[in-house]
N, C-alpha and C positions, 0 to 999 in steps of 0.2 A: 368917520372913521373909517380908512383906509388899510387894510391889513396885508401885509408886504412877507410871504413867504417863501424858500428857496427851491421847490422841486414840486414835479406838477402833481405828484401823491399826495403832499400838503395843504397844496390848493384845492383837489377835488376835498379833500379832508374838512377844510377850513370852510369852502364855499358850502354843504353839507351844516357845522356845528353853529353857521350865522344864526340858522331856525330850526336849530333842531327840534324835533320833536315826534311826537307816535309814527308820522306816515315815515318819517327819515329812521325811524327805531327798524321797521317793517323792512324797508328797502334793504339797510345795512344785512339784515338776517339772510333775506332769499335770498342773498348776493356770492354769503358764503355755503361751501362746500366743509362736511362732517366726516370726519375717520372714525369710525366706531358709531354708538350711539346718539343720534339727535336729538338735541336740548332738550327740554319741557320748554313749554312759552313760558314758564315762571322762572327758567335761568335761564333761558334768553330776554327775558325784560329787564334781569337783574345785569347780565352783562352790559348788555345796550342801554340801560338806563342816563338820562344824562340831561342838562343842560343847555340852552341856546348859550351863546357869547351875545346874542342884541346885533343889530342892523341888517341890511342886503347882505345878499348872497352874490351880489354884484361888485361889493365892493371888497375882492382881494385880486389884490394881482400873485405872478409869479416872476422873481428876478433867476431865472432858473436856465442861466448860460454855461455850467459846468466850469465855474472857474477857478477850479483847484488844477484841471490837468491843459496842458497846452501852453505856448504862447499865451503874453494879454495886450502887447503894445499895440495892434492894432483896434477898428471898429467892433465894439462889442457884439456888434450880430455880424459881421462883416464874413469875406470868405474865409480869412483866416479859422475863426471862431467855427465855420460851418464845417472846414476838413477836419476839425478835432472831434466835431460832432461825429461828424460821418466815421471817421478812423476808429470810433470808441464804440460806434451803435452800429455799425454799417455788417458786423456781421450777424444782428439779429435782424436781420430785413428791412432795414429804412431805406427806401430809395430817396431819389433828390426831390422828389412833390415831398412828401412827409417830414422831408429837416426844412422844405421851404415854408412846409404852412406852420411849422415847428417854432420855424425864428420869427415865423409873422406874428404869433401870439405873443412871444418875449418882448418886440418890438412896440406891441400895443400895449401889452402891459405897463413894459418900461414908460413912455408916453403918456398912460394913464397916472402912474406915480410925481412922475414928476411936473404934469399937468395938475395933482391934486396937492401935492407939495406947494406951490407959489400960489394958488389960489387959498391956503392956510387951513386944508383939511387935514386933520392931523393922523398922523403917520405912526401908525404901529408895529413893530419887526419882530418877528418871530426867528427867536436867532438854536442852532444848537452844536454841540462843538462838531461837525462833520463836517471835514475841512471841504466841500462847496459852498455848506451855508458860511461860516467864517469867513471866505473868500466873499460871497454875495453879500454880507453884511458890511466890510470895509468898502466895497463896490460902492455900495447906496450911499454911501455916508460921504463917499469922494463927490456922488455925483448933488446930496443932498446939500454940500457944506456951506454953498454961500447963495443958499433960497431962508429965509426963515420964517422955519413952520415946526409945529410942536412933535416930537417924533419920541417914542418910548420905543421899549425894547423889552421883549418878553424872553426868557436867557433858558433853555432846558436842563432842568439839571442832571447832575451825572447818575442821580441815585433820588428817592422819596421812598419815608415812610408810608404806607397806607393806613388806612384805621385797624386795620387788623394785627398789625403789628410787622407781617413780612416788609422788605426791602426792595422794591425795586428799580430796576438800575435800565437807562434808557441814551441811545449814541443819537435818536434823530428823531422827529416831529412823525415821523411816518407810523410811528410805532403807538402815538395815542391815537384811540380812538376818536370820531369827531364830538361824542355828546359828553365826552372828559375834558375838552381841550379849553374848558372856562373854569377847571381847577386850578389851572395854571396862572390863570389873570392877576391871582395875588404875588407872582412874581414880576408883574410889569415894574419895569423903571424908569423917569427919564431918562434922554438919551442927552448928557450936557455938550453945548457946544467944543467943550475941552475934548472930550470922547471924541464928538462928531471928529473932529478936528484930526487928534493921534489916529483914528482908525482910516480917514482920508490918507493924510501921507502915510501908514504903513503900505495903502494902497499901490499910491504911486513907488516906493522903494523894490514892492514886490514889479511892479510895470519893469523898472529900469533892470533890475538883472534877469527878469524874462526866464524862470526857470521850466522847463518841460513838465513841474508838477510841485506842489504847495502842499503840507503837509503840518499838522499840528505837533508840535515838536517840545514836549514840558510843558505845555499846558501856551506856549506861543506857534505864531502861524509862520513858516519857514517855506522859502524856495530849496529844494532839494531834488538829485536827480530821479529821474526814469523808473531807474531799479531798487528805489529809494524800499519796497515794499516785497521784491523781489525774494530776499529773507523769509519771509512766511508761506509763498508757494511751494519754494524750494524744501522745508521742511515739511513741509502737510502732501510731501510725495511719499508713499509708502514706496517699499523695494518691488513688488510687483504693479500690476497693473491697476490703471483707476479712471474713472469715466471724469471728462473733464467736467460737469456737470456737478458730478460730487466735488469732486477737488474743489470747485469755486464754493460750493455751498457750505463744505465744512470750513475754507477760511472763514465768508460770512458769518456762520455762525459763532464760530472762536473768536474772531476778532472782532468785534463790533466796531470799527474805524471811522464807518460814516463813508468810505469806498465802494463806490457800485463793482456791480458783477462785469462790465463793459472794460475796466481796468484790464482787470483779473483777466480776462481774460483775452486783451493785448498783450497784455504781458507775455504770456502763456504761448501766445503767436511768435514773438520774437523770439522764447526759448528755444520751440521748434526750430526756427530760422537759422536761429547758434549751435542746433544740435546737441543741446540740452536736454531736450525730452521730445522725444520719438513718438510717432502716432503707429501702431500697431492693430488699432484697429477701427471701423467709424459704425459704431450699435446702431446710432439712427441718424443717416445721412440729411434726414430733412432738418435737424435740431443741429443749432450753429455750436452747441454743447456737448454734441453723438458724438466725441472720438474720443477713444481711448489710446492712455498715457503711460510711459514710461519713461524712465532716467536712462539717459545715454551713459554706458561705459566708458566713455573717454576721461 
């Protein structure tokens, strides 16, 4: 069984989940910092208890090309995609070598996926309603369209009632701890050839439109203009000053749309260039989001 995910963080969690055990739980606890009182060993045990999904941790691939953003007519790992990646993440310190390493890993995972499918290895796709994930799903359906292989899908529910009666909402797989991923296996379903073709055709339509952005609108993946999310930025900016990091954090917390901080940062930069926002100070020049912003009066 080859697990397919659409972000590096989910890939790491899935690799851990394949053989989740007491040692995995301990490593996870050590890596986390705490605000206030540190949880007891018993509290940590409860928080990180879980079960493995099974199989090898090597049987996980990430198709993480951020396909919701930028043009998609060129090669999926080509110069066009790398330019999109650099535009989004260049402000947080990714240099050319890091970008090349990232894309090399993506190429390797894409090759592994195609090889496994052609060899008849069962494929299991972990999909959420985050735009990058839905785009990745449609893209994968496209490349598997003419390959006769077993494909199943685990779709992240928007919300789920827990055993204690509370309801938890989700926006992407990164919100699920590795030890709890096994609890979603009951949501697994086979992907029919009809659905695979429908998704593959959707991806071809999106490629033909080649919009700068793709978003989930009323449950449908659509091509949208690059300023589609700008209204969220505008209405989240107070009348006074606000540090860029706080602005982005507020939006990510309030509007859980599966849109990354890099895209919001790119749009803020454009608003500054268009004189819709102005930089009044730089609180932390070493941090890409350290600028203090204010609305302009035009």
